[in-house]
C-alpha positions in Angstrom: 8.6 -6.2 23.7 10.1 -3.8 24.2 13.2 -2.6 22.3 15.7 -0.2 23.1 17.4 1.6 20.8 21.0 2.7 20.9 21.9 6.2 19.5 23.9 7.0 17.4 23.1 3.4 16.4 26.2 1.4 15.8 28.8 1.9 12.6 28.8 -0.8 9.9 31.8 -2.1 8.3 31.2 -3.2 5.0 32.6 -1.7 2.3 31.2 -1.1 -1.0 32.7 -0.5 -4.8 32.2 0.9 -8.1 33.5 0.3 -10.9 34.0 3.4 -13.5 34.2 3.1 -17.2 38.0 3.9 -18.1 36.8 5.2 -21.3 35.1 7.8 -18.8 38.5 9.1 -17.7 40.9 8.3 -21.5 39.6 11.1 -23.0 40.7 13.8 -20.8 44.0 14.7 -21.7 45.7 16.0 -17.8 45.7 14.5 -14.4 43.6 17.5 -13.3 41.0 17.4 -15.8 41.0 13.1 -14.2 40.6 14.6 -11.0 38.0 16.9 -11.1 36.0 14.1 -13.6 36.2 11.2 -10.6 35.6 13.4 -8.1 32.4 14.3 -9.5 31.9 10.4 -10.0 32.2 10.3 -6.5 29.4 13.0 -5.5 27.3 11.7 -7.0 27.9 8.2 -5.3 27.8 9.7 -2.3 
């Protein structure tokens, strides 16, 4: 049996949600620091 593959493979349209505990961001006082911490979490999840 011969299978034909497409390149690049078709995109998958499945979403991914990640829950971040509010305690991670509530420790930070300024919006800039909260954004920085949220970015670190997002990069680690990528």
